[in-house]
N, C-alpha and C positions, 0 to 999 in steps of 0.2 A: 724625629730623624736622629739615627744612631751614627754619630760621627766615625765611629770605629768602622763603619760598613759602607762608607760613601766613597766615592771617587769624584774629584773635581778636575773639570776640562776647562781650561784657559784656551781661549781662542782670541788671538791677536796677532797682527802682523809684524809688530814692532816692540811692543811693551814686553818687559822681562818679568812676566807675572809669576811663572811657574819657578823660576830660579829664585826670588825673592820669596815667595811662599816657603819654599825649600828651606831658605835660612831661618824661618820662624820655628822649625822643628815640631811641628804639630803631630807628626806622625800620620797624617791624612793622606791618602792615595791621592795622585794627581799627575796630570800631563798637560803639554800645550800642543796645539796646532797652530799651524803659521799661515796657513793659507786657506781660501774659501773651499777648495776641493778637499783638503785634508779635514776641515771642521765637518763637511758633509759626510765623508767617509767615516767618521768616529763619532758622530753625533750621539748614537744609541749607547755608547759607553759610560757617559758621565751621568752621575746623580746630580751634580750641581754644574752649572754652565756660567762661565764668568765670560762675557762678551760683549761687544757693542757693534761696531760698524760691518762685521761679516755676517750678522744676522739675517736670516731670509725666513719669512713665515712659512715657506714652504717645507722647511726643516722640522716642524714641530710634530707632525705624524710621524715621523721616523726617530723621535727622541724617546723611546720606549721606557728608559729608566728614569727620564728627568724629574726631578721635584723641585728644583728651585733654580731660577735665573737671576745671577747677579749682574745688572749691567754695569759696565766699568766706566761709565760715564753718566752725566746728569740726564741727557736726552735719551728717550725711550720711544720716540715716534715710530721706530722701525718695527716695533713689536705690534702684533694683533693682540690686544689686552684681552679682548673678548675669547679669543681662540685660546690664549694661554690659560684663562680662568676655566675654560670649558674642558681642558685637559687636566685640570686639577694640580697645575704647577704654580707655585709662587713666584713673584716677581718684585724685584727691588732694584731702584736706581741707585745712583752714586752722588746723589745732590750733595754738595758740600766738599765734594773730593778735591775740586780745584778753585774753591771761593778766593783764596789769596792770588792764585795764578792769574785767573780770568778778570779780577777786578784790576789787578797790576797792569795787565795787558791793555786793558780798556784805557786806563790812566796813561800808558806808555803811547798807545796810538794817538791820543789827544795830544800829548806833548810834542810827539814827531811832528803833528800837523801845525801846532801853534809855534813850535820853535824851529820849524822847517828843516828838522833833523834829516829828512830824506832828501831834500834838495842839497844839502851839505855833502851826503853821502855821494849823490849824482855828481856834484861838481869835484870831488875828490877822485872819483873815477877819471874824470877828464883833466885832472891837475889843474883845476880852474879855480883861481881866488877870487871870489865874488867881492866887488867893491862895496862901499856903503851906499845904502839906498835913500834917496830923497822922498820918494812917494811912501806915505805913511801906510796906505792900505797895502803895500808889497812887503812891509817889513814884518819880522817876527812879532808875536804878541805876548801878553802876559794873561795868566788866569786869573789873578785875584780880582774881584768884582764882576767876573762873568757869570753866567747862569747854565748850569747843568740841568737838562730835563733826563730822568731815568725813566724809562719804561719797562717795568718789571722789578718789584722790590723784594725779591727773595734774598737768600744769602749773598749772592754775588752782588746784585744792585745795592742790597744794605751796606755791604763794605766799601763799595765804590763811593756811595754818598759820603762815607766818612774821609776817605780820601780826598774827594773833592772839596769837602769843607775845610780838609787840612791846607789845601792850596788856596783858601780864601774865597771860593766859589759858593754862590747861592745854590741850593739844590731844590729842584722841584720834582716830587716823586709821583708816579703813577702807578696804581695797583689795582686789583679788582675790590679787595675788601679794605676799607679805609676806616673801619670802626675803631682800630687801635693805632695810636701814633707811632711813628717810625723814627727811631733815633738818627740824628744826622741829617735829616730832612726838613728843610725849612717849609716847605707847603707839600701837602699830601692832597691828592686828586684822584678821583676813580679814572680808570683806564679810558672810558669814554670821553674824557675832556682832551685827548691828545690833540686834536685839531686845533682847539681854542688856545692851546698853550704853546704850541710849536712857534708861533711868531715871537714868542718872549725868550726862547733859548738861544745860547750862544754855541751850544753844541747838545746834540741828542744822542743819548747811548741806549742801545737796546740790550737788555740783559734778562729777557724773557724766554720763556720755553716756547717751542712751536706748536701752535695749536691751531683749530678751526678758527679761533677769535683773533689770533695773533698772525696768521698767514697772509702776508703782503700788508701788513699792518702800516708800514711807510710805503705808500703808493704815491701816485702822480699828485693826487690832492694833498697828502702830507708833505711831500717835497715842496709843492707850491706855496705852501703855508709858512715854510722855514725860512728864515732872513738869508739874504744872499752872503752874508758874512759867517754864517753858522756851518757847523760840522756834524756829519753823521758818522757815528761810531757803531759798528755792528759787532758784537761779541756773543750773539744769541744763536740764531740759525740763520743760514742763507734765505729759507722760506719766508723769513719775516720781512723781507724788502723785495718789492717789485724791480727786479734788476733791469728790465728794460726802461722803466721810469727813472731809475737812478742813473743809467747812462745817458738819457735824455736830459737830465737835470745837470749833469757835470759838463755836458757839451755845450749847454746853454747858459753856464757859469750861474745857474740859480742858486747853487749852494757854493761855499768855499772849498769843499773837499770832504773826503770820507776816508775813515780808517776801517778796513773790512778784515776781519779774521775767517769768516764763513760766507760761502758762496751757495747758491741753489743748486748748482752742479758741482760736485767735488771729485775729482780735481777740476779746477777751472779750466774751461776749454781754451785752447792755446789761442783760438781766433777772438776770445772776448776782448772788447774794448776796454775793460777795466784794468788790463795789464800796462796799458799805454798811457793813462792820464797822469799827468805831473802832480796833480792835486789828490792823488788816491795813494795811501799806505796799504799794501795788501800783504797779509800774512797767511800761510796755508793751514788754517784751523789749528794753530798751534799755542792758541791763548791758554789752554789749560794745560799743556804738556810740559812738565818741569822734572827734575831729578828726583823729586820725591812722590811722583804721581803713582807709581806702582805700590809703593808701601801705603799710601792713603787709600787706595782701593781695597788692599788687603785687609786694613784696619776695619772697614765697613763691612767686608765679606766675613770676617772673623767673628764680629759682632752679630751679624745675621745668623750665622750658622750656631753660635750659642743660643740664640733665641729660638731657632728652630728645633735644637736639640731639647730645649727645655718645654716647647709648646707655647712659648710666651708670644703674646700679640702686644702691639703690633711690631712688624719687622721696621729695622731701620730705613727709612724712605720707602715704605711700603707702596706699591702699585697695585699688586693682587695678593 
């Protein structure tokens, strides 16, 4: 790929990708579309597409010049990988772009639950000064000595393990390949051991991709295996949790609460019961969104453009 002859199409409703790419002074032609309709109208103009949520597989036949897709997030389940491959288009995701942000967010959700930050904010809105609590089960809790179960030990899960250990927690990790040890993990088990390990966890954190194997991995059986005093934290994908089962478990007080950054349907439907639980902290898929996000995406993009220009293999985070 000759970088002097390409045009990059950035497609995102909020991220300032084109403006920050311009600041790099690469000399590469580029433009940004901000809506799905504009993306569809101009899909044929770009040699490189940088996009995520706006993608629809029906666009692919109309992308006549497209040679490379850089996903601007870690998830790429919205892309038909076989169709992309058949068209001769390369595809890479941005795994690692939000390692710090999402692992920080997961820890923040857990702290919000255990320290009852969300309740404090609710009381602040009502100008209510909560008195001291006699019932030990209703008080704020401490993390040292607790056990965190992390399902998915990629870059995000690995950094979260380090944060959890820094808080004095014991970390149990689950991943498909356990041949090599993982730093900051006290116990490493295969993913299939989830159900037998859930009863030991004070909090279970999902940091896995959404695949056929992880879809609804937290279902009614998994929730039933959790301790009533435990928390579920989901910073993976909404589809990893059976939402109906989670709502049922929360209604039955089968778990202590949930910190949720992702939902099966986004935006979350206005009539979803998840909005109204006192023991749920809900954020709108903002775990990875920081002031550095666009620059992190562009770093990965430029690395991959350099590899493509040299015919180098593999791409950074290569999918196709």
